[in-house]
N, C-alpha and C positions, 0 to 999 in steps of 0.2 A: 036694138041698140048694139052698137059695136062693142067689143071687149077691149077697150083702150084704157091705158093708164097714164097719168102724168106723174113722173117720178122726179123728186127733188133731191138734190145732192149738192154738197159744196166741196170745193178744192182749194188747196193753200194758195195757188197763184194761177195766172191766166195760162201759162204754158202747160201746167198739169191738166187744167180744164180742157184745153184744145186738144191735148193728146188723148185723153180719155173719151171725149166727144167724137173724135175721129175714129177711135178704135170701136166704139159702140155702133156708129153708123156703118162703118166698114164691115163689121161682122153681122150685120142685120139684126142686131139686138134692139136697135132703136131706129125709128124712121127719121127723127129729127132730134137734135140737141140744141137748145138756145142756151148760149153762154151769156151771163149777165155782167153788169159792172160790179166791181168789188163792193162788199158790205163789210161792216164791222159786226162780228159775232161776239157776243158776251155769254159766257157759259161757265159752269162749274166743272172742272176736271181734276181728279185726284186731290180733292180738297181745297183747290185753289180757284179763285175766279179769274177767268181768262178774257182778254180782249184781243181778238185776232182778225186781221183782214182776210176775207175768203172771197172766192169766186163762185157764184151759184150757177148750177145747171138746171134746166127744165127739160126733162127727157120724155119724148113721147114714144110710147111703145105699145105692144100688143099684150094683154094680160097673159097669153100663153107662153111669152118669152120672160116673164118676170124673174123667175128663179135663175135663169141663165144670165140675166142682166145683172141681177144682185151678185151673182158669183163672179161676173167679169169685173165689176166695179170693186169688189172686196180684193180681187187678186192683183188689181192694177193701181189701187189707191194707196197713197203713202200714209193715210192715218191709221192708227190702231183700230179705231172705231169710226169709220166713215158714217156721215149722215146720209141715210137712204130712206126716204119717205115716199110711198107710193099711194096716190089718190085715184080711185076709179072715176073716170069721166062720165058724168051723167047725161050730159047733152053736148052737142057740137054740130058743126056743119057735117051733115052725112058724107058728102064726098070727101072731105078732109079725113074724117074718122075711118072711112073705107081705104084711103090711101095709107094711113098709119098702119092698119091691119095687114095690108099688102106688103109694105116695106119691111115690117117686123114680124114676118110670118115664118113659122117653122119650116114651111113647105118651100121657101124661097132660098 
């Protein structure tokens, strides 16, 4: 099985989502970033209930690049505490998983 992660992250708007996605793929920290349609996030922050529109990102990357990816998101993200959740891919089309590994490889 390939060492592939699906990383979920949200951005405050589409422009920031596009900017972040482009930089992650350009820097080979991700093979692909899917930008979703806006969602309403309801969460507690600093003692208050928040209702905010956010744009979700689904980032496909190699497990070997996770720490660099996290560092890049934190450095470029406008939130004090960005949502970054990584889930290991247990199964998938082998050729696709191989492509993700090749695109988001430390060696490339």
